[in-house]
C-alpha positions in Angstrom: -12.9 21.0 8.1 -12.4 23.6 5.4 -12.0 22.5 1.9 -8.4 21.7 1.0 -7.2 23.2 -2.3 -6.2 20.5 -4.7 -2.5 20.5 -5.6 -2.2 21.6 -9.2 -1.3 18.9 -11.7 1.6 21.0 -13.0 3.2 20.8 -9.5 2.0 17.3 -8.6 3.2 15.3 -11.6 6.9 16.5 -11.7 7.3 16.1 -7.9 5.7 12.7 -8.0 8.1 11.6 -10.8 11.0 12.9 -8.8 9.9 11.0 -5.7 9.3 7.8 -7.7 12.8 8.0 -9.0 14.0 8.3 -5.4 11.9 5.2 -4.5 13.8 3.3 -7.2 17.0 4.3 -5.5 15.6 3.2 -2.2 14.7 -0.1 -3.8 18.2 -0.7 -5.1 19.7 0.2 -1.7 17.3 -2.2 0.0 18.4 -5.0 -2.3 22.1 -4.1 -2.0 22.0 -3.8 1.8 19.7 -6.7 2.4 17.4 -4.4 4.3 13.8 -5.4 5.3 11.2 -2.7 5.0 7.5 -3.0 6.1 5.1 -0.1 5.3 1.6 -0.3 6.9 -1.2 1.6 5.2 -4.3 2.1 7.4 -7.2 4.6 7.5 -10.8 5.2 6.7 -12.4 3.6 3.7 -11.9 5.7 0.6 -9.1 7.6 2.3 -6.7 7.1 -0.5 -4.6 4.2 0.7 -4.8 2.1 -2.5 -3.9 5.0 -4.8 -0.9 5.9 -2.6 0.3 2.3 -2.7 -0.1 2.3 -6.5 2.1 5.4 -6.9 4.7 3.9 -4.5 5.0 0.6 -6.4 4.5 2.0 -10.0 8.1 1.8 -11.0 9.4 -0.7 -8.5 10.5 -4.3 -9.2 7.6 -6.6 -8.0 10.3 -9.1 -7.0 11.6 -6.6 -4.5 8.5 -4.6 -3.5 5.3 -6.5 -3.1 1.8 -5.7 -1.8 0.2 -7.8 0.9 -3.6 -7.4 0.9 -4.9 -10.3 2.8 -8.5 -11.5 2.4 -10.8 -12.5 5.3 -9.2 -15.3 7.3 -10.1 -18.9 6.6 -11.6 -21.2 9.2 -8.1 -22.6 9.8 -6.5 -19.2 10.1 -9.1 -18.1 12.7 -7.8 -20.8 15.0 -4.1 -19.5 14.7 -2.4 -17.0 16.8 -3.7 -13.7 15.4 -0.4 -12.4 14.0 0.6 -15.8 12.5 -0.8 -15.3 9.0 0.8 -11.8 8.7 4.2 -13.1 9.7 4.5 -15.3 6.6 4.1 -12.1 4.5 7.0 -10.3 6.2 10.0 -9.4 4.0 13.2 -11.4 3.8 16.5 -9.6 3.2 16.3 -7.2 0.2 12.6 -6.9 0.2 9.9 -4.3 0.7 6.4 -5.3 1.8 3.5 -2.8 1.7 0.5 -3.9 3.8 -2.8 -2.7 2.3 -4.5 -3.0 5.6 -2.7 -5.2 8.1 -2.9 -6.7 11.6 -4.7 -3.5 12.6 -7.9 -5.0 11.1 -8.6 -6.2 14.7 -8.4 -2.7 16.1 -10.7 -1.3 13.4 -13.3 -3.2 11.4 -13.2 -6.3 13.7 -13.7 -4.2 16.8 -16.4 -2.0 15.4 -18.3 -4.7 13.5 -18.1 -7.3 16.3 -16.0 -9.8 14.4 -13.8 -10.4 17.4 -14.6 -10.8 21.1 -13.7 -8.2 23.7 -11.0 -10.6 25.0 -9.5 -11.0 21.6 -9.5 -7.2 21.1 -7.8 -6.5 24.5 -5.2 -9.2 23.8 -4.4 -7.5 20.5 -3.9 -4.1 22.2 -1.5 -5.8 24.6 0.4 -8.0 22.1 0.6 -5.6 19.1 3.3 -3.2 20.6 5.3 -6.3 21.7 5.0 -7.8 18.2 6.1 -4.6 16.6 9.0 -4.0 19.0 10.2 -7.5 18.1 10.2 -6.7 14.4 12.1 -3.4 15.0 14.5 -5.1 17.4 15.3 -7.7 14.7 16.2 -4.9 12.2 12.9 -4.5 10.3 12.3 -0.9 9.1 8.6 -0.6 10.1 6.6 2.5 9.0 2.9 3.0 9.8 0.7 5.5 8.0 -2.8 6.5 8.9 -4.7 8.2 6.1 -7.2 10.7 7.5 -10.2 12.0 5.7 -13.3 13.9 6.8 -16.8 12.4 6.8 -17.9 14.8 4.1 -15.0 13.9 1.7 -15.4 10.2 2.4 -19.1 10.4 1.4 -18.3 12.4 -1.7 -15.8 9.7 -2.8 -18.3 7.0 -2.1 -20.9 8.7 -4.2 -18.5 9.2 -7.1 -17.8 5.4 -7.0 -21.5 4.6 -7.1 -21.8 6.5 -10.3 -18.6 5.1 -11.9 -18.9 1.6 -13.4 -15.1 1.4 -13.6 -14.8 1.9 -9.8 -18.0 0.6 -8.4 -16.2 -2.7 -7.4 -14.4 -0.7 -4.8 -17.6 -0.3 -2.8 -18.9 -3.0 -0.5 -21.7 -3.1 2.0 -19.0 -2.9 4.7 -17.8 0.4 3.2 -21.2 1.9 3.2 -21.9 0.8 6.8 -18.8 2.8 7.8 -20.9 6.0 7.1 -23.4 5.1 9.8 -20.6 4.0 12.2 -18.3 7.0 11.7 -18.1 7.8 15.4 -17.5 4.1 16.4 -14.6 4.0 14.0 -13.3 7.3 15.4 -13.3 6.0 18.9 -11.7 2.7 17.8 -8.9 4.6 16.0 -8.3 6.8 19.1 -8.0 3.9 21.4 -5.7 2.0 18.9 -3.4 5.0 18.8 -3.2 5.2 22.6 -1.9 1.6 22.8 0.1 1.3 19.5 1.7 4.7 18.9 5.0 3.6 20.4 8.4 5.2 20.1 9.8 2.2 18.3 7.0 2.2 15.7 5.1 5.5 15.8 2.0 6.3 13.7 2.3 8.9 11.0 -1.0 10.6 10.1 -1.4 11.6 6.4 -4.0 14.3 5.8 -5.9 13.0 2.8 -8.6 15.5 1.9 -6.5 16.0 -1.3 -5.2 12.7 -2.6 -2.4 14.3 -4.6 -1.0 16.1 -1.5 -1.4 12.9 0.5 0.6 10.8 -1.9 3.4 13.4 -2.2 3.5 13.9 1.5 3.5 10.2 2.4 6.2 9.2 -0.1 8.5 12.2 0.8 8.2 11.3 4.5 8.9 7.6 3.9 12.1 8.5 2.0 13.1 10.9 4.7 13.0 8.2 7.4 15.3 5.7 5.7 19.0 6.4 5.3 19.3 5.0 1.8 21.9 6.0 -0.7 22.4 5.7 -4.5 23.9 2.3 -5.4 26.3 2.2 -8.3 25.3 -0.4 -10.9 27.6 -1.7 -13.7 27.1 0.1 -17.0 25.2 -2.1 -19.4 25.7 -2.0 -23.2 23.7 -3.8 -25.9 25.8 -6.5 -27.6 26.1 -6.5 -31.4 23.7 -8.9 -33.1 25.6 -11.9 -34.6 25.2 -12.5 -38.3 22.3 -14.6 -39.5 22.8 -18.3 -39.9 20.0 -19.2 -42.2 17.0 -19.1 -39.9 13.7 -18.5 -41.7 10.6 -17.5 -39.8 7.7 -20.0 -40.1 4.8 -19.0 -42.3 2.3 -16.7 -40.6 -0.7 -18.9 -41.6 0.7 -21.6 -39.4 0.0 -19.6 -36.2 -3.1 -18.0 -34.7 -2.8 -14.3 -34.3 -4.9 -11.9 -32.1 -7.3 -9.9 -34.4 -6.1 -6.4 -35.1 -8.8 -4.5 -33.2 -6.7 -1.3 -33.4 -7.4 -1.2 -37.1 -11.1 -0.8 -36.5 -10.6 2.4 -34.5 -11.2 5.8 -36.1 -7.9 7.7 -36.8 
């Protein structure tokens, strides 16, 4: 794949701000209409899913829009119906849930790394379209995004994380093993699409060689698929402060204050 030119910051930032303002409008519509929105983020390790989710939620109310990033299942959860632990994270009326990885773990990492049996995997491929059709039939607005990145760009991002102490935590041994299992993950993704790219809940592929373009494209597409509208809110005005009634603030030496670290910085 040829190198994708990075979207200039002067183009990216104004458009991102515009789209984020539209996401706030979408949020208010979801709350007003009592809609239920589920957005699934899947893709290669280091494909940019997390940074896209961050930009989507940056200005949203966490009581309305929340992120579901489930850890590995507990011993008890392993004995449940596979979809059971995801169901409890689905939205109620007026909520948006963004799945940072989802039930598709079974079709990806679990399949490739041998964390599930062949029977469990085949059962997932059969049940997943049924599960998603039930969600859509019940009125859930389900959107599924696959972030696609080349092997060369993935390796470059992995190397940049290795050298960055602020981002090294993002790397795990599982991430690094994905380099040696690139083709296995490719085959698993292709088979997953064959079974789960259904008309009621299609997959949308986001080209993610340039993260800026990926974020802009994904957010713009999401907004285009939901018939939201601006919701009128009552105009708010700050009230006048009432006159003082003799309250005196307690002496500062009676409380413990955080040291003024900012005063030690060069100016």
